[in-house]
C-alpha positions as CSV (number, residue, x, y, z in Angstrom):
1,X,88.2,-26.0,-89.9
2,X,87.9,-22.2,-90.0
3,X,89.6,-20.0,-92.5
4,X,92.5,-18.0,-90.9
5,X,91.7,-15.1,-93.1
6,X,88.1,-15.0,-91.8
7,X,89.3,-15.2,-88.2
8,X,91.7,-12.4,-88.8
9,X,89.1,-10.2,-90.4
10,X,86.7,-10.8,-87.5
11,X,89.4,-10.0,-85.0
12,X,90.2,-6.7,-86.9
13,X,86.5,-5.8,-87.0
14,X,86.3,-6.3,-83.2
15,X,89.4,-4.1,-82.6
16,X,88.0,-1.4,-85.0
17,X,84.7,-1.4,-83.0
18,X,86.5,-1.2,-79.7
19,X,88.6,1.7,-81.0
20,X,85.6,3.6,-82.4
21,X,83.7,3.1,-79.1
22,X,86.4,4.9,-77.1
23,X,85.5,8.1,-78.9
24,X,81.8,7.8,-78.0
25,X,82.3,6.9,-74.3
26,X,82.7,9.4,-71.5
27,X,86.3,10.3,-70.5
28,X,88.0,8.1,-68.1
29,X,87.3,8.6,-64.4
30,X,90.9,9.7,-63.7
31,X,90.4,12.8,-65.8
32,X,87.1,13.7,-64.2
33,X,88.5,13.5,-60.7
34,X,91.3,16.0,-61.3
35,X,91.3,19.7,-62.1
36,X,93.9,21.9,-63.8
37,X,95.2,25.2,-62.3
38,X,97.8,27.9,-62.8
39,X,99.9,28.4,-59.6
40,X,100.9,31.9,-59.0
41,X,102.4,34.2,-56.4
42,X,100.7,37.5,-55.5
43,X,102.3,39.7,-52.9
44,X,104.4,36.7,-51.6
45,X,101.3,34.5,-51.1
46,X,100.5,31.4,-53.0
47,X,97.3,31.3,-55.2
48,X,95.8,29.2,-57.9
49,X,93.5,30.0,-60.8
50,X,91.3,27.4,-62.6
51,X,92.5,26.9,-66.2
52,X,88.9,26.5,-67.4
53,X,88.2,30.1,-66.2
54,X,90.9,31.8,-68.3
55,X,91.1,32.4,-72.0
56,X,94.9,32.7,-72.2
57,X,98.2,33.2,-70.4
58,X,100.7,35.7,-71.8
59,X,104.3,36.6,-70.8
60,X,105.7,40.1,-71.4
61,X,102.5,41.5,-73.0
62,X,102.6,45.3,-73.2
63,X,99.8,47.6,-72.3
64,X,99.2,51.4,-72.6
65,X,98.5,53.3,-69.4
66,X,95.4,55.5,-69.3
67,X,95.5,59.0,-67.9
68,X,93.5,59.4,-64.7
69,X,92.8,55.6,-64.6
70,X,91.7,53.9,-61.3
71,X,94.7,52.7,-59.2
72,X,94.3,49.0,-60.0
73,X,93.8,49.7,-63.8
74,X,97.2,49.4,-65.4
75,X,95.9,50.3,-68.9
76,X,94.6,48.6,-72.1
77,X,96.2,45.9,-74.2
78,X,95.3,44.6,-77.7
79,X,94.4,41.0,-78.3
80,X,93.6,40.0,-81.9
81,X,92.1,43.4,-82.6
82,X,90.3,43.8,-79.3
83,X,91.2,46.2,-76.6
84,X,91.1,44.7,-73.1
85,X,91.5,46.5,-69.8
86,X,94.4,45.1,-67.7
87,X,94.3,45.3,-63.9
88,X,97.0,44.8,-61.3
89,X,96.1,41.6,-59.4
90,X,98.2,42.7,-56.5
91,X,96.1,45.9,-56.1
92,X,92.8,44.1,-56.5
93,X,93.7,41.6,-53.7
94,X,94.8,44.4,-51.4
95,X,98.5,44.1,-51.7
96,X,101.0,46.8,-52.6
97,X,100.9,47.4,-56.5
98,X,103.1,45.1,-58.5
99,X,106.4,46.8,-59.4
100,X,106.9,44.9,-62.7
101,X,104.1,42.5,-63.6
102,X,105.4,40.1,-66.2
103,X,102.5,37.7,-66.6
104,X,98.9,38.3,-67.7
105,X,95.9,36.1,-67.8
106,X,92.7,36.9,-69.7
107,X,89.5,36.0,-67.8
108,X,87.2,34.0,-69.9
109,X,84.3,36.6,-70.0
110,X,82.7,38.7,-72.6
111,X,84.2,41.2,-72.9
112,X,87.4,39.8,-71.5
113,X,89.5,41.3,-68.7
114,X,93.2,41.0,-68.2
115,X,94.9,40.4,-64.8
116,X,98.6,41.1,-64.5
117,X,100.9,39.6,-61.9
118,X,104.6,39.1,-61.3
119,X,105.3,35.5,-60.7
120,X,104.0,32.3,-62.3
121,X,104.8,29.1,-60.4
122,X,103.5,26.7,-63.0
123,X,100.8,24.3,-63.9
124,X,99.1,22.1,-61.3
125,X,96.8,19.1,-62.0
126,X,95.3,18.0,-58.6
127,X,92.7,15.6,-57.5
128,X,89.4,17.0,-56.4
129,X,90.2,15.7,-52.9
130,X,93.0,18.3,-52.8
131,X,90.3,21.1,-52.8
132,X,88.7,22.3,-49.7
133,X,86.0,25.0,-49.0
134,X,87.6,25.6,-45.6
135,X,89.2,29.1,-46.0
136,X,91.4,30.9,-43.5
137,X,89.5,33.8,-42.0
138,X,92.4,36.1,-43.0
139,X,92.0,35.1,-46.7
140,X,91.0,37.7,-49.3
141,X,87.4,37.9,-50.3
142,X,87.9,36.3,-53.8
143,X,89.2,33.1,-52.2
144,X,86.5,30.6,-51.6
145,X,88.5,27.4,-51.7
146,X,92.0,26.2,-50.9
147,X,94.1,23.8,-52.8
148,X,96.6,21.5,-50.9
149,X,99.6,20.4,-52.8
150,X,102.7,18.5,-51.6
151,X,104.3,21.3,-49.6
152,X,101.9,24.3,-49.9
153,X,98.3,25.5,-49.5
154,X,97.1,27.9,-52.1
155,X,94.0,30.0,-52.1
156,X,91.9,29.4,-55.2
157,X,91.0,32.8,-56.7
158,X,87.3,33.0,-57.6
159,X,87.5,35.1,-60.8
160,X,83.7,36.1,-60.8
161,X,84.3,37.8,-57.4
162,X,87.4,39.6,-58.8
163,X,85.2,40.8,-61.7
164,X,82.6,42.0,-59.3
165,X,85.3,43.9,-57.3
166,X,86.4,45.6,-60.6
167,X,82.8,46.6,-61.4
168,X,82.1,47.9,-57.9
169,X,85.3,50.1,-58.0
170,X,84.3,51.4,-61.5
171,X,80.9,52.4,-60.2
172,X,82.4,54.3,-57.2
173,X,84.9,56.2,-59.3
174,X,82.8,57.0,-62.4
175,X,81.4,60.5,-62.6
176,X,77.8,60.9,-61.7
177,X,75.3,62.1,-64.3
178,X,73.2,65.1,-63.4
């Protein structure tokens, strides 16, 4: 006859090993097959931004306008002792400038760049099957994918392309050295 205390200790050891093993194993398939986005509205059109491409989301952040700044450059804002340029996402995407941008995302780059927009629709977690590389020919250049949700199709903004747009505009407007 076996000792109940020994059986209980052996069972506890098995449970402990199984628990510890969950931290060493790869994440569950369900998490790898989905992706997180911010859903936003720019100029009346639905867009999405990958959460893993942004360093933060802020509501009501203030910035200082710069004299003689490029049209899409709203100004600079301070984040933990660092000054960050803030751009109007509407203007960068070819829409009329935003009248009162309330939201700001920091692009996860070094140095960081802020994009201001008027309306945040929320957070989306979608399966990878909801993403498509088929893009409407009328879509803006920084849209390389679409995301299908229950009742809408959103263009997924490609933030590296937006950064390249900012750099190109800065090169065109900067004074030439002689």
